[in-house]
C-alpha positions as CSV (number, residue, x, y, z in Angstrom):
1,X,85.3,42.9,119.3
2,X,88.8,43.9,120.3
3,X,89.0,46.6,123.1
4,X,86.9,49.4,121.7
5,X,86.9,48.3,118.1
6,X,84.5,46.1,116.1
7,X,86.3,43.5,114.0
8,X,85.1,42.9,110.4
9,X,86.4,40.1,108.3
10,X,86.2,40.5,104.6
11,X,86.4,37.1,102.9
12,X,87.4,37.4,99.3
13,X,86.0,34.5,97.1
14,X,85.3,36.2,93.8
15,X,87.8,34.3,91.6
16,X,86.9,31.8,88.9
17,X,89.9,29.5,89.6
18,X,91.2,29.2,86.1
19,X,94.5,27.8,87.3
20,X,92.7,24.9,89.1
21,X,91.7,23.4,85.8
22,X,88.2,22.8,87.1
23,X,84.7,23.9,85.9
24,X,83.8,24.5,89.5
25,X,85.4,27.6,91.1
26,X,88.1,26.5,93.5
27,X,86.3,28.0,96.6
28,X,83.5,25.5,96.1
29,X,85.6,22.4,95.7
30,X,85.5,19.9,98.6
31,X,88.1,18.9,101.2
32,X,87.2,16.5,103.9
33,X,83.5,16.7,103.1
34,X,83.2,20.5,103.2
35,X,83.8,23.2,100.6
36,X,87.0,25.1,100.9
37,X,85.0,28.3,101.4
38,X,82.9,26.7,104.2
39,X,86.0,25.6,106.0
40,X,87.4,29.1,105.8
41,X,84.2,30.8,106.9
42,X,83.9,28.5,109.9
43,X,87.2,29.8,111.4
44,X,85.9,33.4,111.3
45,X,82.4,32.5,112.4
46,X,83.9,30.8,115.6
47,X,86.6,33.4,116.2
48,X,86.0,35.2,119.5
49,X,87.3,38.5,118.1
50,X,85.4,38.7,114.8
51,X,82.0,40.4,115.0
52,X,81.0,40.5,111.3
53,X,81.8,38.7,108.1
54,X,81.4,40.4,104.7
55,X,81.6,37.8,101.9
56,X,82.8,38.9,98.4
57,X,81.9,36.6,95.6
58,X,81.6,36.6,91.8
59,X,78.5,38.4,90.6
60,X,77.2,35.2,89.0
61,X,77.2,33.4,92.3
62,X,75.4,36.0,94.5
63,X,72.1,34.2,94.7
64,X,73.6,30.8,95.2
65,X,75.7,32.0,98.1
66,X,72.9,33.9,99.7
67,X,70.6,30.9,99.5
68,X,73.0,28.0,100.1
69,X,75.9,29.3,102.2
70,X,75.2,32.6,104.0
71,X,72.2,31.2,106.0
72,X,74.5,28.9,107.9
73,X,76.7,31.7,109.3
74,X,75.3,34.1,111.8
75,X,78.1,36.6,111.4
76,X,77.7,37.1,107.6
77,X,76.0,40.4,107.2
78,X,76.6,41.1,103.6
79,X,77.2,39.1,100.4
80,X,78.5,41.5,97.8
81,X,79.6,41.1,94.1
82,X,83.3,41.4,93.3
83,X,84.7,43.6,90.6
84,X,87.0,43.0,87.6
85,X,90.2,42.9,89.7
86,X,91.0,41.8,93.2
87,X,91.5,45.5,94.2
88,X,87.9,46.3,93.0
89,X,86.5,43.2,94.7
90,X,88.1,44.0,98.1
91,X,86.9,47.6,97.9
92,X,83.3,46.4,97.5
93,X,83.7,44.7,100.8
94,X,85.4,47.6,102.5
95,X,82.6,49.9,101.6
96,X,80.3,47.7,103.7
97,X,82.6,47.6,106.7
98,X,81.8,49.5,109.9
99,X,83.7,52.8,110.3
100,X,86.2,52.8,113.2
101,X,86.6,49.0,113.0
102,X,89.5,46.7,112.5
103,X,89.2,45.2,109.1
104,X,90.7,41.8,108.3
105,X,91.0,40.8,104.6
106,X,91.3,37.1,103.9
107,X,91.5,34.9,100.9
108,X,88.5,32.5,100.8
109,X,90.8,29.7,99.6
110,X,93.1,29.8,102.7
111,X,91.0,27.3,104.9
112,X,93.8,26.4,107.3
113,X,94.1,29.8,109.0
114,X,94.1,29.4,112.8
115,X,92.2,31.1,115.5
116,X,95.5,32.3,117.1
117,X,96.6,33.8,113.8
118,X,93.3,35.7,113.5
119,X,93.7,37.0,117.1
120,X,97.3,38.0,116.6
121,X,96.5,39.8,113.4
122,X,93.7,41.8,115.1
123,X,95.9,42.7,118.0
124,X,98.7,44.0,115.8
125,X,96.4,45.9,113.4
126,X,94.9,47.6,116.5
127,X,98.4,48.6,117.7
128,X,100.2,49.4,114.4
129,X,97.4,50.2,112.0
130,X,98.4,47.6,109.5
131,X,99.6,44.0,109.9
132,X,100.4,41.0,107.8
133,X,101.5,37.4,108.5
134,X,104.7,36.2,106.8
135,X,106.7,33.0,106.6
136,X,110.3,32.3,105.7
137,X,111.1,31.3,102.1
138,X,112.5,27.8,101.7
139,X,113.8,28.0,98.1
140,X,116.6,30.2,96.8
141,X,115.0,33.1,94.9
142,X,116.6,34.4,91.6
143,X,115.7,37.4,89.5
144,X,115.4,36.3,85.9
145,X,115.3,38.5,82.8
146,X,112.9,38.3,79.8
147,X,115.6,36.2,78.0
148,X,115.4,33.6,80.7
149,X,118.9,34.4,82.0
150,X,119.5,34.8,85.8
151,X,120.3,38.4,86.5
152,X,120.6,38.3,90.3
153,X,120.3,35.9,93.3
154,X,118.3,37.6,96.0
155,X,119.1,37.5,99.7
156,X,116.5,35.0,101.0
157,X,117.0,36.2,104.6
158,X,115.5,39.5,103.7
159,X,112.5,38.1,101.8
160,X,109.2,36.7,103.2
161,X,106.2,35.1,101.7
162,X,103.0,37.0,102.6
163,X,99.8,35.4,103.7
164,X,96.3,36.5,104.9
165,X,94.5,37.6,106.9
166,X,95.9,41.1,106.6
167,X,94.6,43.5,109.2
168,X,94.1,47.2,109.1
169,X,92.4,50.1,110.8
170,X,89.3,51.0,108.8
171,X,90.4,54.6,108.2
172,X,93.7,53.5,106.7
173,X,92.5,50.8,104.4
174,X,89.5,52.7,103.2
175,X,91.5,55.8,102.2
176,X,94.2,53.8,100.5
177,X,91.8,51.7,98.5
178,X,89.9,54.8,97.4
179,X,93.1,56.5,96.3
180,X,94.3,53.4,94.4
181,X,91.0,53.1,92.5
182,X,90.9,56.8,91.7
183,X,94.4,56.5,90.3
184,X,93.5,53.2,88.5
185,X,96.2,51.2,90.3
186,X,96.0,47.5,90.9
187,X,97.8,45.5,93.5
188,X,98.2,41.8,94.3
189,X,97.7,42.2,98.0
190,X,96.2,44.7,100.5
191,X,99.4,45.6,102.3
192,X,101.0,46.6,99.0
193,X,98.4,49.4,98.7
194,X,99.0,50.6,102.2
195,X,102.8,50.5,101.7
196,X,102.4,52.5,98.4
197,X,100.7,55.3,100.2
198,X,103.3,55.6,102.9
199,X,102.1,53.6,105.8
200,X,104.2,51.1,107.8
201,X,103.1,47.5,107.9
202,X,103.9,45.3,110.9
203,X,104.7,41.7,110.2
204,X,103.7,38.7,112.4
205,X,104.7,35.1,112.1
206,X,102.4,33.2,109.7
207,X,101.7,29.5,109.4
208,X,103.3,27.0,107.0
209,X,99.9,25.2,106.8
210,X,98.1,28.5,105.9
211,X,98.3,27.7,102.2
212,X,96.4,29.3,99.4
213,X,94.7,26.7,97.3
214,X,95.2,27.7,93.7
215,X,96.4,24.7,91.7
216,X,95.4,21.0,91.6
217,X,98.5,20.0,93.6
218,X,97.5,22.5,96.3
219,X,94.1,20.7,96.5
220,X,95.8,17.4,97.1
221,X,98.0,18.8,99.8
222,X,95.0,20.4,101.4
223,X,93.2,17.1,101.6
224,X,96.3,15.7,103.5
225,X,96.3,18.8,105.8
226,X,92.6,18.4,106.5
227,X,93.1,14.8,107.6
228,X,95.7,16.0,110.1
229,X,94.2,19.2,111.5
């Protein structure tokens, strides 16, 4: 709960992890003796602000998650099947969220999110309606054409890498997702949908350790982080 709003966290873990080069979906791989998904869920379960967790998983994993994962988390109220795209998957979670709530949308494979980042995201979503954590880019970024030739060097100071959780007022995120699906549009993150339909998105400082575990090298790095934090 934050002021007069319930806080609902939608944890998106419906991917099959093809880039991980593993038969096991990446969210069920282990770091420091726990699955990546369990490590992520624990942060939201113990957050003082979060009232409810909605877990979005692949349709083939529904029964497994309901039997083997959800019973260990008091805040999980729904386990729902994802869709064909990330946009469809997130919308399945949004439909279960409480109206008039603050909705946090978080990648299930970002296990190093902090309690402070969750709190700051909730606060800024309440104030601004939409909020995302961002971090500075380290590398120089270049725009490259289909022929492999550099066409432009972008101004790194004006660019940010975006993380989750991304926070929104329920009324904003529900309407934007419904419009996007009605128009058959797909986006790579939630803020992009909100931006597309004309809403302003507030940025907050993210965390360098809040990595998304996607590839084998990420998993090795996560094991190192888990031993430190």
